[in-house]
N, C-alpha and C positions, 0 to 999 in steps of 0.2 A: 481420715485426712487429719484431724485436730491430733492424734497422736505422733503422726507425722513431723509435724511443725512442731511441736512439743522436742520430739526425737530429733529432730537438727538443729533447735536451738541449744539444746544441753550439749550439742556434738560441737557447734561451735562456739561455745563458751567454754568447753574442753581445749580445743585447739588453740585458743587466744590464750587460754591459761599456760598451755605448752611452749607456746610461741615464747611469750614474755621471758626477757630476760631475768635469770636467778639473782638476786642481790642479797648478799649477806654482809653484816658488820661483824668483826670479829675483835674481840679485845685481846692486844698482846699483852698490855701492860696495865692494870686494876689499880696499882699503888701509885705510892710518893716518893718521897726524897727519902724517906728512913731505909733503914737496914732492918730486919728481925721482924718484917712482916711477911717473909715470903713470896713476894710478889716483886713482877717487875715495873720498872716505873711507867708512866704514863705511854699508851703508844695505841692506836688503833689502825685497824685495815678494812678496807672494804674491798669485798669480792664481788665480780660480774660474771655470770656465768662460768664460775671454776677457776676467774683470773684475778688476782691480786691487782687491782688497779690505783688505790689512793691509799697513802700512807698519811696519818696525821697525830704529829707530834713521834719522836724515837728515842725514848728516855733510857736509861740503864735497863740493862737487860733483853729490852727487845728484841735485839739481833737474835739472841737466842729463841726467843718463842717466835721471830719470822721463819728462824729455820724448824723448828717444830712442825711447822703449819705447811710444809712444804711448797711454800711460796717461791715467786722467783723473781729475780730484782729485774728481770728482760721486761718483766711484761707492765710493771708499774709505770703510770700516766704521771705522777706527781707526787710529793709531798707537802704537806701544809704544818706551818709549824704554830703552834696557836701563841707560845712566846718560847722565850731563851734561855729561860731557867733550867739547869743542868738536868733536874729530873726530868727533861722532855725534850732532851737534844742528844745527850750523852755519847749515844752509840749510832750519830749519823756519821761518826769517821769508820764505826766497824763496817756499816751498811757499804759506804763510798769503796772500802777496801775488798771487801767481798765482790763485789760488781767487777772488778779486775780477771774473776774468775769465771765470767759470764757471757755469754753472745749479746750482751746488750750495745746497742749502736746508738738510738735513740737519745737525745739530749732528754735530762730529767730539769724538769722546771722544781723549786721549792719556794712556796710563799711563805713568807714570815711579815712581823711589823716591822714598823720604823723603828727608831731609835731617839734616846735622849740621854739624859745624863748618867742615866741610871745603866743603860744599855746601849749596844751598838745597835745598828741596822743589821737587817737579815742579811745584806749584799757583805758587808762590812764584816758581821759573824763568821760568814761562810770564808771571804777571804784570808780571814785571821787563822782559820783552821787548813788551810789547803794553798793559798796562793806562794808562787816560787817567789824563793828567798825570803817571805816573811813569814809563813805560814807554821802554825804547830808541827805538821804534817806537810811540809814544803816539796816531799818528795813525792807527794801526789796533786802539783802543782797542775801536771797536763788534765785532769779533769777541768780546768779552770780555763786555760789559755788556749783549748781545741786541738793540741797534739794528741788528745788521748782517744781512746774508742767513743768517747761522747764525753760531751761537758754538763757540768753543773749550771744551770740557770737561776740564781737566785733573784727574787723579786721583793720590793719593799712596799708595804700596802700602808698608804699615809691612813695616819688617825682620821677616823670620821664615825659618826654616830647615824649615819646615814647608811643602809645595805646598798653594799657596792658587786657586781660581778667583775668578779677577778678571775676567771677562767672559762672558755668552753671551746671543747675540742673531743673528739672522737667518745660523742652521746655522753660525755661527762661535763655537767657547769656546776662551777661554784661562787657561790655569796660570803661578803663577809660584810663583818662589822666590828667596831672598836669595842672592848669590853674593859671594864675598871677591875685593874690586879694591883693598886696602891701602886706604886710609884714606876712599875713596870709596864712597859708596850704589851698588850694584848689585843689579841683578835678571837672572836668567834666563826666557825665557818657553818654553811648548810650546804652540803654535797647535795645534788640533784641528778639521779642518773635513771634511766627506765620509767619514766613517773614516781620514783621514790625519794624521798626526801629526810637526809637522814643529817641531826646538827648536834656540832660540838661544842660546850660551853668552854672549854679550857676552863683555866684557873681564873676568877672573878668573883667580886663580890654585890653584882647586882647594880650598884649606883646609877651607872649611865642609863637603865631601863631599855638597854637596845637590845638583849638578847631574846626577849617575848616578842619582839617584833620578827627578829631573824627565824624564832622555832615556830612561828604560828601554823597550825594546821600542818606538823611536820609528822612523819611515820616516827619519827626516835628522834630524842634529845637525848645526846651524853651528856649529864648534867655531874659535876665533881664534888664528893659527898668528904672535903678534908678537914671540916670543923664539924663540933657537935652542936646541940641544941646549947644557948646560953652562951658560946663564946663572944668574947667581946678584945678588946686592944686591937694588937696588928692582925693576929686572927683574923679576926673579922673584915678587919681594914683588906687584908688578901684573897678571903674565899667566904662562897655562899653557906649561910646557915641553911640548918634545913628549911625553916618554915621560908626563907627566901627561895630557895629551888621550890617549894609549894606553891607560891603567889607566881612565881616567872610561868611553871606548869600550867597553874588554873588559868592565867591569861593565856599563855601561848596554845592550849588545847592541843598536843602533840597524842598521836595515838598509845604512846607509851614512853616511859622514863627511864634510863638506864643509869644507876650510879656507881661512878668509877674513882680514881684517885682518892680510894681509899685509904687512913692511915689508922694508925694505933689508936688515934683517940678519937676514932669514930667507929672502930670495927668493935663490934661486939655492942653496939648501940643501934642496931638495925631498928627493933620496935620502936625505939623513942623516936629516931629519925625520921619512919615511914608514919608515925602518928600526927608528927609536926607537918608532914607533906600533905597529908589527908584531910586536913583542917581546908585546902585549895583545892586540891586535885584529888579526883576519883579513879582516873584511866591505870593502867596497869605499871608498876612500878618494881625494877627488879635490881638485885648489888650483883655488880660484876665482881667476875673472877677471873684470873689469867685465861686465855686462851677462848672463854665461854664463845659462844656463834649466835647470834640472833638473824634469823631469816626475815626479810623487811618486804611485806608483801602491798 
């Protein structure tokens, strides 16, 4: 009788695991704005049961990486932009143009930060790219005015040091909070799907102390490793040093940390970077490359 109960328990666990949606984080672009590193710029994708559902940033080279994964534009639920620098947004026009040749009919939400004197709002940014009569690619204005197969729906995320839920639909929810990227408006995101939680730091220096709260207990924290140990000046105003990454990870205690947005000044210094992080965080740390896939369990 006892053996039967154990077998039934094991069977129920197997069936539960089999029915749980498979969530995969894929790095499309692991680099920054440089050339010469052999990497696409910042871009990430979340797969759910074999479908590409969420894009986070879409910098230069990301459209080729997207194609290489065999992902379908029609499957996307939303795009999240951490900020509007070129190396995080450059391939958006390529994605939109390619969508013309797909079966997509659902509107595509695009979330991104508020504006200031340094940068436009996300809504204005999208209009400057595509709006009829004024956009750089105004011939694709039908994606904004409602006459195309689907609409782009940009939404600005207001500055806030408090975590806000910005999206909930079709089994996916997203929380957001402002982060400090020098003078550039920037947002970090927590994507929640099927009981898994994936956090994206974007570019930031940690000054607001908001990421450690957003990433609390997450399954994965994707942190940007754009500057090395000892960085100072402008670089440290824009990006996290390795010890800052370690402190945030140590406080938030995610199950794993993936280091991306790797640049020529940090590539080759992985041992030094890891040593700094290990002072505060003992969990799993991985250095990302383009097209890496991570199963989120």
